[in-house]
C-alpha positions as CSV (number, residue, x, y, z in Angstrom):
1,X,24.6,6.2,23.4
2,X,23.3,8.2,26.4
3,X,20.9,6.4,28.7
4,X,17.3,7.5,29.4
5,X,16.7,9.9,32.3
6,X,15.1,8.0,35.2
7,X,11.8,9.9,34.8
8,X,11.5,9.0,31.1
9,X,12.4,5.4,31.8
10,X,9.8,4.9,34.5
11,X,7.1,6.7,32.4
12,X,7.8,4.5,29.4
13,X,7.8,1.4,31.6
14,X,4.5,2.4,33.2
15,X,3.0,2.9,29.7
16,X,4.4,-0.4,28.6
17,X,2.8,-2.2,31.6
18,X,-0.5,-0.5,31.2
19,X,-1.0,-1.2,27.5
20,X,-1.5,-4.4,25.7
21,X,1.3,-5.9,23.7
22,X,0.0,-4.6,20.5
23,X,-0.5,-1.3,18.8
24,X,-4.0,-0.1,18.2
25,X,-4.3,0.7,14.5
26,X,-4.4,4.4,13.7
27,X,-7.4,4.3,11.4
28,X,-6.8,7.6,9.6
29,X,-3.3,6.3,8.8
30,X,-4.7,2.9,7.7
31,X,-7.1,4.7,5.3
32,X,-4.3,7.0,4.1
33,X,-2.2,4.0,3.1
34,X,-5.2,2.3,1.6
35,X,-6.2,5.2,-0.6
36,X,-2.6,6.3,-1.5
37,X,-1.7,2.7,-2.6
38,X,-4.9,2.5,-4.6
39,X,-4.1,5.8,-6.3
40,X,-0.5,5.1,-7.0
41,X,-1.2,1.6,-8.3
42,X,-3.8,3.0,-10.6
43,X,-1.5,5.7,-11.9
44,X,1.3,3.2,-12.6
45,X,-0.9,0.9,-14.7
46,X,-2.5,3.8,-16.5
47,X,1.0,5.2,-17.1
48,X,2.1,2.0,-18.8
49,X,-1.0,2.1,-21.1
50,X,-0.4,5.8,-21.8
51,X,3.3,5.2,-22.6
52,X,2.3,2.5,-25.0
53,X,-0.4,4.7,-26.5
54,X,-3.2,2.2,-25.8
55,X,-6.8,2.8,-24.8
56,X,-6.7,6.6,-24.4
57,X,-10.2,6.9,-23.0
58,X,-9.4,4.3,-20.3
59,X,-6.1,6.1,-19.5
60,X,-7.9,9.4,-19.2
61,X,-10.5,8.1,-16.7
62,X,-7.9,6.0,-14.8
63,X,-5.5,9.0,-14.3
64,X,-8.4,11.2,-13.2
65,X,-9.4,8.5,-10.7
66,X,-5.8,8.3,-9.5
67,X,-5.7,12.0,-8.8
68,X,-9.0,11.9,-6.9
69,X,-7.8,9.0,-4.8
70,X,-4.5,10.6,-3.8
71,X,-6.4,13.8,-2.8
72,X,-8.7,11.7,-0.6
73,X,-5.6,10.0,0.9
74,X,-4.2,13.5,1.7
75,X,-7.4,14.4,3.5
76,X,-7.1,11.3,5.7
77,X,-3.4,12.2,6.4
78,X,-4.6,15.5,7.8
79,X,-6.8,13.8,10.3
80,X,-3.9,11.5,11.2
81,X,-1.7,14.5,12.2
82,X,-1.7,15.4,15.9
83,X,0.8,18.2,15.8
84,X,1.1,20.2,12.6
85,X,4.2,22.1,13.7
86,X,6.1,18.9,14.5
87,X,5.0,17.5,11.1
88,X,6.4,20.5,9.2
89,X,9.6,20.2,11.2
90,X,9.8,16.5,10.3
91,X,9.3,17.2,6.6
92,X,12.4,19.4,6.6
93,X,14.5,16.6,8.0
94,X,15.6,14.7,4.9
95,X,17.2,12.0,7.0
96,X,13.8,10.8,8.1
97,X,12.3,7.9,6.1
98,X,8.8,9.2,6.8
99,X,9.8,12.5,5.2
100,X,10.8,10.8,2.0
101,X,7.5,8.9,1.9
102,X,5.6,12.2,2.2
103,X,7.7,14.0,-0.3
104,X,7.5,11.2,-2.8
105,X,3.8,11.1,-2.4
106,X,3.7,14.8,-3.0
107,X,5.8,14.5,-6.2
108,X,3.5,11.7,-7.4
109,X,0.5,13.9,-6.8
110,X,2.0,16.8,-8.7
111,X,3.0,14.6,-11.7
112,X,-0.4,13.0,-11.9
113,X,-2.1,16.5,-11.7
114,X,0.1,17.7,-14.6
115,X,-0.6,14.5,-16.6
116,X,-4.4,15.0,-16.1
117,X,-4.0,18.6,-17.4
118,X,-2.3,17.2,-20.5
119,X,-5.1,14.6,-20.9
120,X,-8.2,16.7,-20.1
121,X,-7.3,20.3,-21.0
122,X,-4.5,20.4,-23.5
123,X,-5.1,17.0,-25.1
124,X,-1.3,16.6,-25.6
125,X,0.1,13.8,-27.8
126,X,3.5,12.5,-28.8
127,X,6.8,12.4,-26.9
128,X,5.7,14.8,-24.1
129,X,2.8,12.5,-23.2
130,X,5.1,9.5,-23.1
131,X,7.6,11.3,-20.9
132,X,4.8,12.4,-18.5
133,X,3.6,8.8,-18.3
134,X,7.2,7.5,-17.6
135,X,7.6,10.1,-14.8
136,X,4.3,9.0,-13.2
137,X,5.4,5.3,-13.3
138,X,8.8,6.0,-11.8
139,X,7.5,8.3,-9.1
140,X,4.7,5.8,-8.4
141,X,7.1,2.9,-7.9
142,X,9.3,4.9,-5.6
143,X,6.3,6.0,-3.6
144,X,5.0,2.5,-3.1
145,X,8.5,1.3,-2.1
146,X,8.8,4.2,0.4
147,X,5.6,3.1,2.1
148,X,7.4,-0.1,3.4
149,X,10.8,1.6,3.8
150,X,9.3,4.4,6.0
151,X,8.7,1.9,8.8
152,X,12.2,0.4,8.9
153,X,13.3,1.2,12.5
154,X,15.7,-0.9,14.5
155,X,13.5,-0.4,17.5
156,X,10.7,-2.2,15.6
157,X,12.3,-5.3,14.3
158,X,9.2,-6.8,12.7
159,X,9.0,-3.7,10.5
160,X,12.7,-3.5,9.9
161,X,12.9,-5.4,6.5
162,X,12.9,-4.5,2.8
163,X,10.3,-7.2,2.2
164,X,7.6,-4.7,3.1
165,X,8.7,-2.4,0.3
166,X,8.6,-5.3,-2.2
167,X,5.2,-6.2,-0.9
168,X,3.9,-2.7,-1.2
169,X,5.0,-2.4,-4.8
170,X,3.4,-5.7,-5.8
171,X,0.2,-5.0,-3.9
172,X,-0.2,-1.5,-5.3
173,X,0.4,-2.6,-8.9
174,X,-2.1,-5.5,-8.5
175,X,-4.7,-3.1,-7.1
176,X,-4.0,-0.7,-9.9
177,X,-4.5,-3.4,-12.5
178,X,-7.8,-4.5,-10.8
179,X,-9.0,-0.8,-10.8
180,X,-8.2,-0.3,-14.5
181,X,-10.0,-3.6,-15.2
182,X,-13.0,-2.4,-13.3
183,X,-13.0,1.0,-15.0
184,X,-12.9,-0.6,-18.4
185,X,-15.7,-3.0,-17.5
186,X,-18.0,-0.3,-16.1
187,X,-17.3,2.8,-18.2
188,X,-15.2,2.0,-21.3
189,X,-15.3,-1.5,-22.7
190,X,-12.3,-0.6,-24.8
191,X,-10.3,-3.7,-24.1
192,X,-10.7,-6.6,-26.5
193,X,-10.6,-10.2,-25.5
194,X,-6.8,-10.5,-26.0
195,X,-6.0,-7.4,-23.9
196,X,-8.3,-8.6,-21.1
197,X,-6.7,-12.0,-21.0
198,X,-3.2,-10.4,-20.8
199,X,-4.4,-8.1,-17.9
200,X,-6.0,-11.1,-16.1
201,X,-2.8,-13.1,-16.5
202,X,-0.7,-10.3,-15.1
203,X,-3.1,-10.0,-12.1
204,X,-2.9,-13.7,-11.5
205,X,0.9,-13.7,-11.7
206,X,1.0,-10.7,-9.3
207,X,-1.1,-12.6,-6.8
208,X,1.4,-15.5,-6.9
209,X,4.3,-13.1,-6.3
210,X,2.4,-11.3,-3.6
211,X,1.7,-14.6,-1.8
212,X,5.4,-15.6,-2.1
213,X,6.3,-12.3,-0.6
214,X,3.9,-12.9,2.3
215,X,5.5,-16.3,3.0
216,X,9.0,-14.7,3.0
217,X,7.8,-12.1,5.5
218,X,6.1,-14.7,7.6
219,X,9.4,-16.6,7.9
220,X,11.2,-13.4,8.7
221,X,8.7,-12.4,11.4
222,X,8.7,-15.9,13.0
223,X,12.5,-15.7,13.2
224,X,12.3,-12.3,15.0
225,X,9.5,-13.6,17.2
226,X,11.6,-16.6,18.3
227,X,14.7,-14.4,19.0
228,X,13.1,-11.5,20.7
229,X,9.6,-12.5,21.8
230,X,8.1,-10.0,19.4
231,X,4.6,-9.8,17.9
232,X,2.6,-12.3,16.2
233,X,0.4,-12.5,13.1
234,X,-2.5,-13.8,15.1
235,X,-5.2,-11.9,17.0
236,X,-7.2,-13.5,19.8
237,X,-9.2,-16.0,17.6
238,X,-7.0,-15.9,14.5
239,X,-9.9,-14.3,12.5
240,X,-8.1,-11.3,10.9
241,X,-5.4,-13.4,9.2
242,X,-7.9,-15.9,7.8
243,X,-10.1,-13.1,6.4
244,X,-6.9,-11.5,5.0
245,X,-5.9,-14.6,3.1
246,X,-9.5,-15.2,1.9
247,X,-10.0,-11.6,0.6
248,X,-6.4,-10.9,-0.7
249,X,-5.7,-14.2,-2.4
250,X,-8.5,-16.8,-2.6
251,X,-11.4,-14.7,-3.7
252,X,-9.5,-12.5,-6.2
253,X,-7.8,-15.6,-7.8
254,X,-11.2,-17.3,-8.1
255,X,-12.8,-14.4,-9.8
256,X,-9.8,-13.9,-12.1
257,X,-10.1,-17.5,-13.2
258,X,-13.8,-17.1,-13.7
259,X,-13.3,-13.9,-15.8
260,X,-11.0,-15.8,-18.2
261,X,-13.9,-18.1,-19.1
262,X,-16.7,-15.6,-18.7
263,X,-18.4,-13.8,-21.6
264,X,-19.3,-10.1,-21.6
265,X,-20.2,-8.3,-19.4
266,X,-17.5,-8.5,-16.8
267,X,-18.8,-5.9,-14.3
268,X,-19.6,-8.4,-11.6
269,X,-16.2,-10.2,-11.4
270,X,-14.3,-6.9,-11.9
271,X,-16.2,-5.3,-9.0
272,X,-15.7,-8.4,-6.9
273,X,-12.0,-8.5,-7.5
274,X,-11.6,-4.8,-6.7
275,X,-13.7,-4.9,-3.5
276,X,-12.0,-8.0,-2.3
277,X,-8.5,-6.6,-2.8
278,X,-9.4,-3.3,-1.1
279,X,-10.8,-5.2,1.9
280,X,-7.7,-7.3,2.1
281,X,-5.5,-4.2,2.2
282,X,-7.6,-2.8,5.0
283,X,-7.1,-6.0,7.0
284,X,-3.4,-6.1,6.1
285,X,-2.9,-2.6,7.6
286,X,-4.7,-3.6,10.8
287,X,-2.4,-6.7,11.0
288,X,0.6,-4.5,10.3
289,X,-0.1,-2.4,13.3
290,X,-1.0,-5.4,15.5
291,X,2.1,-7.5,15.2
292,X,4.6,-5.1,16.9
293,X,5.1,-4.6,20.6
294,X,5.1,-1.0,21.9
295,X,8.2,0.1,23.7
296,X,10.1,-2.9,22.2
297,X,13.3,-2.3,24.1
298,X,11.7,-2.1,27.5
299,X,9.5,-5.1,26.7
300,X,12.6,-7.2,25.7
301,X,14.7,-6.0,28.7
302,X,11.9,-6.9,31.1
303,X,11.6,-10.4,29.5
304,X,15.3,-10.9,30.2
305,X,15.2,-9.7,33.8
306,X,15.5,-12.6,36.2
């Protein structure tokens, strides 16, 4: 592999020395991931209900909400772009992981839009409606997985793991279930006690799997940190990780347990679960962009220099 030109090397080295050892979160990108994961998770859960021909009014509202959320995410992605021409060139490069993330998100948006047309305009039933739901589910799962896979770069070892794709799929599906639960509690009240208990059990089980995934990633990150002096989960006073654990796991699990014993209405616990998970994802994205060192190669080489 060809070495850097001296001018490029010294410019990168100067930037590395000037900046802190962490990335500053790109907040339009953080919000894009938040709203796109929210949208895709909601579409997946609504797709399962649609394929099973359950709760049509709930499915209709949830799919409409999924479409609105992915359009909001697209708006944030526009603010994230600094060079539109380079972005268009990148999209044409199918070897780029980021290109696949964008393309899959576009496919998901189109499929949800078609599904909403079937639900709101044509009121389609039968096999066509089931096929549409299955396509939304498959494209949604691929889109969630691509969110983690898009950041797999050798130059950024703390992001170079398939664990992030698994995490994204579980997190998005959990958020989608919480959103459908909230929509039913606020607008529909279609779900009977048995269906609500099944949904709550699925959410609790997803939280357990999500927590195990976080533990796996933590072990992976600590290994990389020991080997290469990479990033860390902690900010200056360790506040963000603590709030992340509280909002992503402790509070949602507490409200889920409370909902299983609560009587109607369930608006308050459903709203609390949804807000808590959304806040947790926001903190997760901030942590994600805070654990890596910029200019990783130069940082590591400088550490090794006697």
